[in-house]
C-alpha positions as CSV (number, residue, x, y, z in Angstrom):
1,M,-28.2,-79.6,61.2
2,S,-26.1,-80.4,58.4
3,L,-26.2,-78.7,55.1
4,R,-27.7,-80.2,52.4
5,I,-25.3,-79.4,49.2
6,V,-25.6,-79.8,45.8
7,L,-22.9,-80.2,43.5
8,A,-22.5,-79.8,39.8
9,E,-19.6,-79.8,38.1
10,D,-19.0,-81.1,34.3
11,N,-15.4,-82.9,34.8
12,A,-16.0,-86.3,36.3
13,L,-12.3,-86.3,38.3
14,L,-13.0,-82.8,39.6
15,R,-16.5,-83.2,40.4
16,E,-15.4,-86.6,42.5
17,G,-12.8,-84.7,44.4
18,I,-15.4,-82.2,45.5
19,A,-17.5,-84.6,46.4
20,R,-15.4,-86.2,48.6
21,L,-14.3,-83.5,50.2
22,I,-18.1,-82.4,51.2
23,E,-19.0,-85.9,52.3
24,R,-15.9,-85.0,54.7
25,E,-17.1,-83.0,56.5
26,L,-19.6,-83.6,59.7
27,D,-21.8,-80.5,59.1
28,L,-22.4,-81.2,55.2
29,E,-24.3,-83.2,53.7
30,L,-23.8,-84.8,49.8
31,A,-27.6,-84.3,48.5
32,G,-26.6,-84.9,44.8
33,T,-24.4,-84.0,41.7
34,A,-25.0,-83.2,38.3
35,D,-23.2,-82.0,35.7
36,D,-25.0,-80.1,33.4
37,L,-27.3,-76.8,33.5
38,P,-30.6,-78.4,33.5
39,S,-30.1,-81.5,35.5
40,L,-28.5,-79.2,38.1
41,L,-32.1,-77.4,38.1
42,R,-33.7,-80.9,38.3
43,L,-31.6,-81.1,41.2
44,V,-32.3,-78.8,42.7
45,E,-36.2,-79.0,42.7
46,E,-35.8,-83.2,43.3
47,V,-33.9,-82.7,47.0
48,D,-34.3,-79.2,48.2
49,P,-30.8,-77.7,49.3
50,D,-29.8,-75.6,51.5
51,V,-26.6,-74.6,48.3
52,V,-25.5,-75.4,45.3
53,V,-22.0,-75.0,44.9
54,T,-21.5,-75.2,41.0
55,D,-18.8,-74.7,38.1
56,I,-19.2,-71.5,36.1
57,R,-19.2,-73.5,32.7
58,M,-21.1,-76.6,31.6
59,P,-23.0,-77.6,29.0
60,P,-25.3,-77.0,27.1
61,S,-23.1,-73.8,26.2
62,G,-19.8,-74.4,28.5
63,T,-20.3,-70.4,29.1
64,D,-22.0,-69.1,31.9
65,E,-24.2,-71.8,33.5
66,G,-22.9,-71.0,36.8
67,V,-24.2,-67.4,36.6
68,Q,-27.3,-68.9,34.8
69,A,-28.1,-70.9,38.0
70,A,-27.9,-68.3,40.6
71,T,-30.2,-65.8,38.7
72,H,-33.1,-68.8,38.3
73,L,-32.4,-69.6,41.7
74,R,-32.4,-66.1,42.7
75,T,-36.1,-65.9,41.3
76,H,-37.5,-69.3,41.9
77,R,-35.6,-70.7,45.1
78,P,-34.3,-67.4,46.6
79,E,-33.4,-69.3,49.6
80,V,-31.0,-71.4,48.4
81,G,-27.3,-70.1,48.6
82,V,-24.9,-70.6,45.7
83,V,-20.9,-71.2,45.2
84,V,-20.3,-70.2,41.9
85,L,-16.2,-71.9,41.2
86,S,-14.1,-70.9,38.4
87,Q,-10.6,-70.9,36.9
88,Y,-11.0,-67.2,35.4
89,V,-10.1,-64.2,37.3
90,E,-12.1,-62.0,34.9
91,P,-14.1,-59.3,37.3
92,A,-17.0,-59.4,34.9
93,Y,-18.3,-62.8,36.1
94,A,-18.3,-62.3,39.6
95,L,-19.9,-58.6,38.4
96,A,-22.3,-61.1,36.4
97,L,-23.1,-63.3,40.0
98,L,-23.8,-60.1,42.2
99,S,-25.9,-58.0,39.7
100,E,-28.9,-59.0,41.1
101,G,-27.7,-58.6,44.3
102,S,-24.8,-60.0,46.9
103,A,-27.0,-62.2,49.8
104,G,-26.4,-65.7,49.5
105,R,-23.4,-65.7,46.8
106,A,-20.3,-66.7,46.7
107,Y,-17.6,-66.6,43.6
108,L,-14.4,-68.7,44.5
109,L,-11.3,-69.0,42.0
110,K,-11.0,-73.5,41.5
111,E,-7.4,-73.2,43.2
112,R,-9.5,-72.4,46.4
113,V,-11.1,-75.8,46.6
114,S,-8.3,-77.6,47.7
115,D,-8.5,-75.6,51.0
116,I,-11.5,-77.5,52.2
117,E,-11.5,-74.9,54.9
118,E,-12.2,-71.7,52.5
119,L,-14.6,-73.7,50.6
120,V,-17.0,-74.7,54.0
121,R,-16.8,-70.9,54.8
122,A,-17.9,-70.3,51.2
123,I,-20.7,-72.8,52.1
124,H,-22.1,-71.2,55.3
125,E,-21.4,-67.8,54.4
126,V,-24.1,-68.2,51.7
127,A,-25.9,-70.9,53.2
128,A,-26.7,-67.7,55.9
129,G,-27.6,-65.4,53.5
130,R,-24.0,-63.4,53.2
131,S,-21.5,-63.2,50.5
132,V,-18.3,-64.0,49.6
133,I,-15.8,-63.2,47.0
134,D,-12.4,-64.2,45.7
135,P,-9.6,-61.8,47.1
136,T,-7.5,-62.2,43.7
137,V,-11.1,-61.2,41.8
138,V,-11.8,-58.3,44.0
139,E,-8.2,-57.3,43.9
140,A,-8.0,-57.1,39.7
141,L,-11.0,-54.9,40.1
142,V,-9.8,-52.6,42.9
143,S,-6.2,-52.2,40.3
144,A,-9.0,-52.1,37.3
145,T,-10.0,-48.7,39.4
146,G,-6.6,-47.3,39.5
147,R,-6.3,-47.6,43.3
148,K,-3.9,-49.8,43.9
149,D,-2.3,-48.1,47.1
150,R,-5.1,-47.0,49.1
151,S,-8.4,-48.2,50.2
152,P,-11.0,-47.6,46.9
153,L,-13.2,-46.0,49.6
154,D,-11.1,-43.7,51.4
155,H,-12.8,-40.3,49.9
156,L,-16.1,-41.6,50.7
157,T,-18.2,-39.5,52.9
158,A,-20.3,-40.9,56.3
159,R,-23.3,-40.9,54.4
160,E,-22.0,-42.5,51.0
161,L,-20.7,-45.1,52.9
162,E,-24.0,-45.8,54.4
163,V,-25.8,-45.7,51.0
164,L,-23.3,-48.2,49.8
165,A,-23.5,-50.8,52.8
166,Q,-27.2,-50.6,52.3
167,M,-26.7,-51.4,48.3
168,A,-24.3,-54.5,49.7
169,T,-27.7,-55.5,50.6
170,G,-29.3,-55.5,47.3
171,R,-31.8,-53.1,48.2
172,T,-33.2,-50.6,45.6
173,N,-32.5,-47.0,45.3
174,A,-36.2,-46.8,46.6
175,A,-35.3,-49.0,49.6
176,I,-32.3,-47.4,50.5
177,A,-34.3,-44.0,50.7
178,G,-36.8,-45.7,53.4
179,E,-34.2,-47.1,55.1
180,L,-32.1,-44.4,56.1
181,V,-34.9,-41.5,55.9
182,L,-34.1,-39.7,53.0
183,S,-35.3,-39.0,49.3
184,E,-35.0,-41.2,46.2
185,R,-33.1,-37.7,44.8
186,A,-31.2,-38.1,47.4
187,V,-30.1,-41.5,47.5
188,E,-29.7,-41.0,43.8
189,K,-27.3,-38.1,43.8
190,H,-25.2,-40.1,46.6
191,T,-24.6,-43.1,44.2
192,N,-23.6,-41.7,41.1
193,S,-21.5,-39.5,44.1
194,I,-19.8,-42.8,44.6
195,F,-19.4,-43.9,41.2
196,A,-17.6,-41.3,40.0
197,K,-15.2,-41.5,43.3
198,L,-14.6,-45.2,43.2
199,G,-13.9,-44.6,39.3
200,L,-16.6,-46.5,37.6
201,T,-18.0,-43.8,36.2
202,E,-17.8,-46.0,32.5
203,E,-19.4,-48.9,33.1
204,P,-23.5,-49.8,32.8
205,D,-25.4,-48.8,36.0
206,V,-26.6,-52.1,36.7
207,N,-22.4,-53.2,36.5
208,R,-21.2,-49.9,38.4
209,R,-23.5,-51.2,41.1
210,V,-22.1,-54.6,41.9
211,A,-18.4,-53.6,41.7
212,A,-19.8,-50.3,44.0
213,V,-20.3,-53.5,46.1
214,L,-17.5,-56.2,45.5
215,L,-14.9,-53.3,46.7
216,Y,-17.1,-52.6,50.0
217,L,-16.9,-56.5,50.3
218,A,-13.3,-56.0,49.7
219,E,-12.9,-53.7,53.1
220,Q,-15.1,-55.6,55.2
221,R,-13.1,-58.2,54.7
222,S,-9.5,-56.5,55.0
């Protein structure tokens, strides 16, 4: 059964190019296209897609509409996967995208779109509730932690890795405590230790959680 895709991109030429790539895939069905955030959200309600592929910057503001769409869908249509395309390496966009959980979310640089296999893989991953983060973005985040020569997870204990794995699913501390049969206070202590060991002590708490998850996801794919 084909996955139904909605594509949102304000650049007409790029929108047409990506649309053609999607239409060539036998297991993908292009259900519609949009060129701004309001039309994207209306289209989702009209055609009930499995996955949205969206530019990160579109009208009306040209800032972070792709992230806004992903946030809206997380609340109103949580079953819909979202692949955000960006020309920017800045990890802050990926942090914002994953701030409410990594399940069903992907962040790819637009330069990857020419490799249809990479785009198709991301579409299938988010449709299955998994996540994909562009390796270049992860590398930038790893560099920001100052750990270029080794895995940033090397110094975590086995229990801390378990907590981080649970964090990567979008679970709260309370949910992690229930899953691992720990107290919430113990989970909080493990979480703070993870942040400290990954060099994430200067960021707001939400960003620290997402940054830690990004590093964990990168390690799983290495």
